N, C-alpha and C positions, 0 to 999 in steps of 0.2 A: 435317595437311592434305597431300595429295600430288596433283600433277598428272601425268598419265601420257600418253605417246605411244609407241606400239610398232608394230612392223611384223614380219609373219611372213615367213620364207623358208626355204630348205632349212636354212640355218644362221640361227637367229632372232636378230635384233638389236632393240635397243630403247633409248630414252632415257627416264628417269624423273627428275623433279625432286621433292624432298621437303623438308619443313620441319617443325619443332616449334612450341612455343608462343612462342619468342623469335625475334628477327630474325636472330641470328647462329647459323648451324647449321653446325657444324664436323665434317667427315667423320673417321672414326676408323679403320675396317678392314672387311674383308669376308672371307667364307668361302664356298667353292663346295662344295656336298654331292655325294655320289656320284650323285644323280639330277639333277644340274645345276641345282638351285635354288640361290639365292644369299642369304646372310645379310649385309646391309649394316648397319653400325653408324655412328651419328653422335650428336653431343651438341648439344642446343640450349642456348645459353648466354646469360645475361643481359648486358646492356650498361650497366646502371645500377649503383648501389651494391649491389644484391642479389647474393647468391652462390648462388643456387639454380639448379642445372643440371637439365635433363631429358634423360636418355639414351634413345635409341631403337634398336631392332633392327627392320629391315624385311626380310621374307622375300619375294622374288620368284621366280616359277616361270620356266622357260626362256623364255617368251614375254614377260616383263616385267610380268606381272600380279601385283599385291600379294595375297599369300595369307595373310599372318600379320604381326602386329606385337606388339612388346613394349615397354613403357614403364617405365623405372626412374627415378623423380624424387627429388630430394633432400627431406629431412625436416628438422625442427628438430634432429635428433640426428645425421644423417649428411649429408655433402656429398661427392658423388662425380662424377667425370668418367671415362667409359669410355676405355680406351687400346688394347686388342689383343684379338684373338679367335684361337681355334685349334679344329680339329675333330680329335678323337681318339676312336677306338672308338665312332663314332656318337653322340658327345656334344659338344655345343658348350660350350666354355669361354670365358668373357668375363672380362677383366681391367680394372681401373680403379685410380685412385688417389683417395683421399679423406681427409677428416679429421672428427673428432667433437669438438665443444667440451666441455671438462671445467672447469667453473668459468668465472670471467670471463676469465682470461688464459692458459689452458692448452688446447692442441689435441692430440689424439691422431691421428697420422698412420697410415694404413693401406693396404695393398694389398688391393683388393677382388677376389675371385674368385667367379664365378657359373657354375654348371653347369645346362644346359638339355638336354632331349631334342630331337629333330629336329622336334617340333611346337611348339617354343618354349615348352614347359611349364618353368618354373623348378623345378629339383630342390633346390638348396641355395645359400645364399649364406654366404660366409666372409669375415672381416676379419683379416688378418695385420697386426698393429700393429708399425710400424717407428719406434721413438722417436728414432732418429738423424736423421730427415729433418725438413725444415722445411715448413710449411704452403704448399700450393699450389706447390711448387717442383719437383716431379718432372716430367720431360720424357718425351716419347715415345721410347723406346729399342726394344728388340726382345725378344720372348719366344719361346722354342723348347722343344719337347718332347724331351728327351733321357734315354734310359735310365730311363724310367718317371716322371720328374719334369719339372716346368716350371722353366726357367731364365730369369729376367728380368734383363737387363743394361741399365741406364738411368742417368740422372744427376739430381742435385738441386743447388739453389743455396740460399744464405742469405747473410746479412748478412756481408760481408768474407771470405767463403770461396771465392768463384769458383763454378765448376761442378765437382762431384766425381762420379765414376762409382760405382755400387754394383751388386752381384749379389745377387739373392735367388733361392734354390731353394725351390720350393713343391710339395708333394705334390698329387696329383690330389684328395685330400680337403680341401685348402686349408690344410695345416699347413705352417709355416715349418720348413725343414730347415737351411738355411745362410743367413746374411746378412753380407756384408762390404762395406766401403768401400775405394775406391782413388782416388789422385790427390792432389796437393799442394794445401794450402790457399792460396787466392789465385790460382790458375791455373784454366784452363778444360779440361775434358775432357768431351766430349759424344759418347757412343757411339751408333751407329745400326745397327751389325751386328756379328756375332761368330760364331766357331765353337769347338767344344770340341776340344782337341787330345788326342793319344793318351796324354798323362800326367795327364789330368784337370783341366788348366788351360784357359785360354782365350786366343784371339787376337782381339782387338777392333779394330774400325775406327771411329775417332773424329775429330771435329773438335777442334782444341786451340788454346790461346793460352798462350804463356809456357814451353812445354816445349823447343822448339828454341832459341829465344832470347827475351829478355824482350820482351814485347808483340807478338810475331810470331805470326800465325795459320798454322797448318800442319794437314794431315791426318796422322794418326798410326796406325801399327799397333803396338799395345801388347801384349806378352806377359805374361800373368798366371799365377801359380801356382794350385794348388787352393784356396787361401784368398783368391784374387783380388788378391793384392798384385802390383804391377807389377815384373817381373824386367828387362825391356828395352823399349825403344821405338825406332822408326825412322820418318822422315818417308815419307809415301806419294809416289810419283812424279807428275810432270805437274801439280804444284800442286792435286792433289785434296784437298778440304777437308771436305765435308759430304754428308749425305743419301745414305749408302751402301747399296747392295744387293750382297751377294756371292752368286754362284751358281757351284757347281762344275761343270765340264765333265767332269772325270774325276778320278782320284786325284792327279793331278800339275798340273792346269791349272785356273784359275777365271777368271771374269769379275767385275770390280768396276765397277759403275756409280756415279757420284756427281756432285757439283758441283765444278768446278775454277775457279780464278781466273786471268784474263788481265790481268796488271798493266799492259799497254800499252793498256787500254781504260778509258774513263771509267766505264762500268758493267761490271765485270769478272766477274761470275758466269756461268758456262757449264755445260751438261750434257756429260758425257763418259762414256766406256766404256773400260775397259782389259782386255786379255787378258794374264793373268800366270801365271807358274809359282809354285809354293808358296813359293819363296824370294823372291818379289815381283819377279823379272826380268820386264820388260815385253816381251811378244811382239808385240803389235799394239795400236793405239789408235785410238779414234774420238773426236775432240774437236769438238763442235759450235760453230761460231761464228756470231754474228749481228751486227746492226747495232751501232754503237758506243753508241747510246742505249738499248738494251735488253738484257735478259738471258734466259737460259733456265735452267730448274731441272728436275732429274729428279723424277718422282714421289716425293713426300716419303718414303714408307714402304716402297715396293716398286716398282722401276722396271724390272726385267728378269725375263724368264722364258726358259728354255731349252726349245725345242721337242723332241719325239722324234727329229727329223732332225737335230738339232744347230744349227739356225738359232736366232736370238735375236729376241725381241720387246723393244723398248726404248721406254719411255714417258717424255715429258717435256713441260713447259710452255714455250712460247716468248712473247717479248715481255712478260716479267715485270718489273714495277716494284716490286711489293709482295708478298713471299711471305705466304701463308696468308690475307690479307685483300683486300678489294676494292680496285680502282684506277681511275683516271680513263680509261686506254686499254684496248682490248680485248686479250685473250690467248687463245691457242689451245692445246688439247692436241694433241701430236704423237705419232704411233705410227710406229715403224720396224721393219722386218724386215731383219736383217742376217745375212750368212753367218757361219760360225765364225771367219773371218778378218776380220770386221767391215767387209765391203763391203755397201753399201746395196742391197737387193733392191726394196723399195718404201718410200714415206714418204707419210704422210697427215697432213693438218691437220683437227682436229675442233673446230667452234665455231659461233658464230652472230654476226650483226652487233651492235655495241655491247654486247658481252658479255665478261666475263672468264670463261674456263674454266680451271680449276686442278687438276692431277692430284695425288692423294694416294697411291693404290695401285692397282696394275694386276696382274692375274693371267690365266691362260689355263685354259680347259676342257679336257676329254679330246678335244674335237672341234676344239681349236686355236682356238676363239672367244676373243675378247679382251674382258675385263671390266675396267672402270675405275670406281673410286670417286673422285669429284672434288667440286669446289665450283663454284658458279655465282653470278655477281653481275652487275647492270648496270654498264656503264661508259660515263659516270661513274656511281657509285652514288647511290641516293637519300640514303643516309647512310653513315657510315664502316663500319657494322657489318651492312649488308644482305647476307645470303648464305644460299644454300640448298645442301643436299646434292644431289649429281648422280650418278646411276647410269646407265652406258653399257655396252652389250654390242655388239660389232662382229662380223662374220664373220671368218673366218681371214685375210682380206685387208685388215682394217682398215676395211671399209666398213660404214656403217649404211645398209642397203639400203632404198631407197624413201622416205627422209626428206627429200630435197632439196626436194621441193614440199609437204611436209607442214606442218601448223600450228605444229610446234615450231620451225621455222626453223633447226634443226641441220643442218649439212652436214659430210660427210667428203669432203675434196677433195685434189687433189695441188698446188694452188696458191692463194695468197691475195693480195689486193689491199687495201692500207689507206694512209692514212685514206680513208674513203668516207662522206661526200663529200670530194673532194680540191680543193685550190686550185693551189698551185705545183708540188708534187711528190707523186708516189705511190711507195709502197714495194711491190715485188713479191717474193714468195718462191714458189719452186717446188721440187718433190720433188727430193731429193739423189740419187734414182735416175737422174737425168738431168744432162747436163752443159751443155746449151744449150737455149734455147726462143725463141719469138717471141712478143711482146706486141703486140696490135693493138686499136684502138678503132674501132668502127662506129657511125655515126649512125643515126637512126630509119629511114632509107631503106635501110640496109645498106651504105653507102658507107664504105670504110676512110679515116678522117681522120688516123690516127696508127699508126705501126708501128715497132717497135724490136726489134732482136736482143738477146737477154739471154744474156750470156757467163758470168755467175756466178748461183748459186742465190738470191742475195739482192742486189737491185739497186734503186737509186733513179732514177726518171725524172722529168724536167722536163716537166710538162704545163701550164705557165703560158700557152703560146701557143695552147691549144685554147679555142675558145669555150665559155662556160658552157652547160651542158645535160646531158641524160641520154644515156649511151652504153652500148653492149654491149661488154665487153672479152672478149678470147680470149687464152688462153696455151696454146701448142701447139708440137709438134715432130713429127718423122717417126717417133718411137719409141714412141708411144702416149699422150703427154701431150696432152690436149684438155679444158681447163677453160673455162667461160664464166660470165659474170655481168654485173650491172649496175654502172656507175660513174657517180656524179654529179659533175660538174665545176662548180664555183662561180666 
């Protein structure tokens, strides 16, 4: 079942929410085709003792209309969850991990590869059995197409072994070419991005525990030989720890987005972006800070894209209390456009009232439109696992044109106010493209009853002295910021 709301413009934007047969619908990945159609992948997951997954591919045209779907459901013989997708030579390649029961106590673990034409006709399904892995233990890593083959670098866990990394090289025909495991037993190594070096080895960006010091969490750059064995490792700067996306600006400079931790805060996870030389020397950094009682997280699987002009689109989620799953408080997807030197050009919040929006993957089209695969859940949720897949396309300025008054309730704004309704305090956040703003409240007659200068982009205001009622808020300055909305004071 899919509910859809879309708007046409010179650059078409849309919002689509989709679900499968189960309550928990977990986004996986997406691919943009040469004609700007988009393949979105998500898994509909059971929340009871059943292990049956339903994997779905939804094809949307540039206007957001669903033009095709494909469903791959578990059977009594195979249990599969989709993980990644790539488009090569006008063919869609989809990857997943699964297992097949053999007898009462034995499970065969496999890497699933499926190939489709661009009409979503399944061409072939292959299973590459990986006996060294444990059931249900492989996590999302990254798959890249290099020199004619697919390279999957991810990790797995098991009883008393921690998390260990592995590399699987697979042909386009689904045949295993190389498979190797790296990492020390009992320690944690969770890779989320990598590059192939000139010697045929790999440089891998991972979250880790136990490598720098016992029980200490750290982001690591590990250097592996051709057999994927670790030759050296070094901590990443600025306390960067997890959810990496690496994008090369040129042969000597790259950007690394990820989650960093601020040990001076009660909830210390933050989204950030580093500009680095290949030797990991930091040239510039953008570290997003929020209120002490909330966190930010980059889009889990792909959070930055470099535009043809060298500017950068950065996607992250703010006000996160619970990664991947529903939470009691609303959260917003954030889009930023930054210069090559990491100065903010514009900053948008995407969301709707009483809802958690959570970004999983972001990519851009040839027209610089921005496409986001995320998750949507009520805040607070009806239950712990109530979640739908969310597909968003904005124009090149991060705007969902025409939806502010639409039935979806989705807004793309430069400022947010919460909680709403409010009692004693409200939190104000406005675009980091500006350094100051004014917050005002107007009653139903249009009279200003409260006004405050905002000197930081994130500020808490005391509204306990304002009589209960419905007000219009306005957040504005002389540089182009002008956001309005309704605020209920109790």
